[in-house]
C-alpha positions as CSV (number, residue, x, y, z in Angstrom):
1,M,29.2,-107.3,57.6
2,K,26.7,-104.8,59.0
3,V,23.2,-106.1,59.5
4,A,20.5,-103.6,58.7
5,A,18.4,-102.6,61.7
6,A,14.9,-103.8,61.7
7,P,12.4,-101.0,61.2
8,A,11.2,-99.5,64.4
9,R,7.7,-100.7,65.3
10,R,5.2,-98.0,66.0
11,T,4.2,-97.5,69.6
12,A,0.6,-97.3,70.7
13,P,0.7,-93.5,71.0
14,E,2.2,-93.2,67.5
15,R,-0.5,-95.5,66.0
16,F,-3.2,-93.5,67.8
17,D,-1.9,-90.2,66.5
18,R,-1.6,-91.7,63.0
19,V,-5.2,-92.9,63.0
20,R,-6.4,-89.5,64.4
21,G,-4.6,-87.8,61.5
22,E,-6.2,-90.1,59.0
23,I,-9.6,-89.5,60.5
24,L,-9.1,-85.7,60.2
25,A,-8.2,-86.0,56.6
26,R,-11.3,-88.1,55.8
27,A,-13.5,-85.8,57.8
28,A,-12.6,-83.1,55.3
29,A,-14.6,-85.0,52.7
30,A,-17.7,-85.1,54.9
31,F,-17.3,-81.3,55.6
32,R,-17.0,-80.6,51.8
33,A,-20.1,-82.8,51.0
34,H,-22.4,-81.7,53.8
35,G,-21.0,-78.5,55.2
36,F,-19.3,-78.3,58.6
37,H,-22.6,-77.9,60.5
38,G,-24.4,-80.5,58.3
39,A,-21.8,-83.2,58.8
40,G,-22.5,-85.3,61.9
41,M,-20.4,-88.0,63.4
42,R,-22.3,-90.6,61.3
43,E,-21.3,-88.9,58.1
44,I,-17.7,-88.4,59.4
45,A,-17.5,-92.1,60.4
46,A,-18.8,-93.1,56.9
47,A,-16.1,-91.0,55.2
48,A,-13.4,-92.5,57.5
49,G,-14.7,-96.0,56.9
50,M,-15.3,-96.6,60.6
51,Q,-18.1,-97.3,63.0
52,V,-19.4,-94.3,64.9
53,G,-18.4,-95.9,68.2
54,N,-14.8,-96.4,67.0
55,L,-14.7,-92.7,66.0
56,Y,-15.5,-91.7,69.7
57,H,-12.4,-93.7,70.8
58,Y,-10.2,-91.2,69.0
59,F,-12.4,-88.1,69.5
60,P,-14.3,-88.6,72.8
61,A,-16.1,-85.3,72.7
62,G,-17.2,-85.9,69.2
63,K,-17.2,-83.2,66.6
64,A,-15.9,-80.6,69.1
65,D,-12.8,-82.7,69.5
66,L,-12.5,-83.0,65.7
67,L,-12.8,-79.3,65.2
68,Y,-10.2,-78.6,67.9
69,A,-7.7,-81.1,66.4
70,C,-8.2,-79.7,63.0
71,Q,-7.6,-76.1,64.2
72,R,-4.5,-77.1,66.3
73,T,-3.0,-79.1,63.4
74,A,-3.4,-76.2,61.0
75,L,-2.1,-73.6,63.4
76,D,0.8,-75.6,64.6
77,T,1.9,-76.0,60.9
78,L,1.3,-72.3,60.1
79,L,3.2,-71.0,63.2
80,A,6.2,-73.3,62.6
81,G,6.4,-72.2,59.0
82,A,6.1,-68.5,59.9
83,K,8.9,-68.9,62.5
84,E,11.1,-70.6,59.9
85,V,10.5,-67.9,57.3
86,E,11.0,-65.1,59.7
87,A,14.3,-66.6,61.0
88,R,15.7,-67.0,57.4
89,G,15.2,-63.3,56.6
90,G,15.5,-61.9,53.1
91,P,13.3,-59.5,51.2
92,A,9.8,-59.0,52.7
93,P,8.0,-59.7,49.3
94,A,9.7,-63.1,49.0
95,R,9.0,-63.9,52.6
96,L,5.3,-62.9,52.2
97,E,5.0,-65.0,49.1
98,E,6.4,-68.0,50.9
99,L,4.0,-67.5,53.7
100,V,1.1,-67.5,51.2
101,V,2.2,-70.7,49.5
102,R,2.7,-72.4,52.9
103,H,-0.6,-71.3,54.1
104,V,-2.5,-72.6,51.1
105,R,-0.6,-75.9,51.2
106,C,-1.4,-76.3,54.9
107,L,-5.1,-75.8,54.4
108,L,-5.6,-77.8,51.3
109,E,-3.1,-80.6,52.0
110,T,-2.6,-80.9,55.8
111,T,-6.3,-80.5,56.6
112,G,-7.6,-81.7,53.3
113,G,-9.3,-78.4,52.5
114,S,-11.5,-78.7,55.5
115,A,-13.9,-75.8,56.1
116,A,-13.5,-76.6,59.8
117,H,-10.5,-74.3,59.7
118,L,-13.0,-71.4,59.5
119,E,-15.2,-72.5,62.3
120,F,-13.2,-71.6,65.4
121,R,-16.1,-69.7,67.0
122,A,-17.9,-73.1,67.2
123,L,-15.3,-74.3,69.6
124,P,-16.3,-74.6,73.3
125,E,-14.2,-72.9,75.9
126,P,-11.3,-73.2,76.9
127,H,-10.4,-74.5,73.4
128,R,-11.7,-71.5,71.7
129,A,-9.4,-69.2,73.8
130,V,-6.3,-71.4,72.9
131,V,-7.1,-71.3,69.2
132,A,-7.9,-67.6,69.2
133,R,-4.5,-66.9,70.9
134,R,-2.6,-68.9,68.4
135,R,-4.5,-67.3,65.5
136,R,-3.4,-63.9,66.8
137,L,0.2,-65.0,67.0
138,Y,0.1,-66.2,63.4
139,E,-1.7,-63.0,62.2
140,A,1.0,-60.9,64.0
141,A,3.7,-62.9,62.1
142,V,2.1,-62.1,58.8
143,R,1.6,-58.5,59.8
144,R,5.3,-58.1,60.9
145,T,6.3,-59.2,57.4
146,V,4.2,-56.6,55.8
147,E,5.3,-53.9,58.2
148,D,8.9,-54.8,57.6
149,G,8.4,-54.6,53.8
150,V,6.7,-51.1,54.1
151,A,9.5,-49.9,56.3
152,R,12.1,-51.0,53.7
153,G,10.2,-49.5,50.9
154,E,9.7,-53.1,49.4
155,L,5.9,-53.0,50.0
156,R,3.3,-50.3,49.7
157,C,0.1,-50.1,51.7
158,A,-1.5,-47.6,54.0
159,D,-2.5,-50.0,56.7
160,P,-0.3,-53.1,57.2
161,K,-2.8,-54.7,59.6
162,L,-5.6,-54.4,57.1
163,A,-3.3,-55.7,54.3
164,A,-2.4,-58.7,56.4
165,L,-6.0,-59.4,57.2
166,A,-7.0,-59.1,53.6
167,V,-4.3,-61.6,52.5
168,L,-5.3,-64.1,55.3
169,G,-9.0,-63.8,54.4
170,A,-8.3,-64.6,50.7
171,L,-6.2,-67.6,51.8
172,N,-8.7,-69.0,54.2
173,A,-11.5,-68.7,51.7
174,T,-9.8,-71.3,49.5
175,V,-11.3,-74.1,51.6
176,T,-14.8,-73.1,50.6
177,W,-14.2,-73.7,46.9
178,W,-11.2,-76.0,46.4
179,R,-11.9,-79.6,45.5
180,P,-9.3,-82.4,45.4
181,D,-10.4,-83.4,41.9
182,G,-10.2,-79.8,40.5
183,D,-7.8,-78.6,37.8
184,R,-5.4,-76.8,40.2
185,S,-3.2,-78.4,42.8
186,P,-2.7,-76.8,46.3
187,D,0.8,-75.9,45.1
188,E,-0.4,-74.2,41.9
189,I,-3.0,-72.3,43.8
190,G,-0.6,-71.2,46.5
191,K,1.9,-69.8,43.9
192,A,-0.8,-68.1,41.9
193,F,-2.2,-66.4,45.0
194,A,1.3,-65.4,46.1
195,K,1.9,-63.6,42.9
196,T,-1.5,-61.9,42.9
197,L,-1.7,-60.9,46.5
198,V,1.9,-59.9,47.0
199,G,2.1,-58.3,43.6
200,G,-0.8,-55.9,44.6
201,L,1.4,-54.6,47.5
202,L,4.6,-54.0,45.4
203,P,5.5,-50.3,44.9
């Protein structure tokens, strides 16, 4: 008879990453309550249920580290999703709709609706350069989808770059008004935005 293997125990790095992820999710509540610039490490520690000193163990540079981790987490998720959607192919409107839904889910679920996603200019160098480069890569992926749709006659717009920026601007703005206790889930918002934003580009 086979004996079930015991569940693998988390390694110290895995536990460290898990706690960092939990802190990022809790920090979103502090940013929503006080605004990104108004929330200090004390407010973030309170939202995370930790002592301020313990918070610095996970984010030694304080809020700058938190901001960078938030930006990197979001962009890693967005870029991976864009790569997957692009590789799968299919009609451009369907691909753009999926990118919209994934984007909203990422911002409102992965980073908890954190307005820190909008504050990349507050990053110190060289982190700002890293994030800016990854933002450009993601923007280019969205723009390619629009351009492909225009070339196929599936989408209509005079300037694919401006159309992509308009879509991304609308999606990023969701973190400024969404609340976890609101009457729409991230998935519902993502699907509604997909229909509205992509629908406006259909021939």
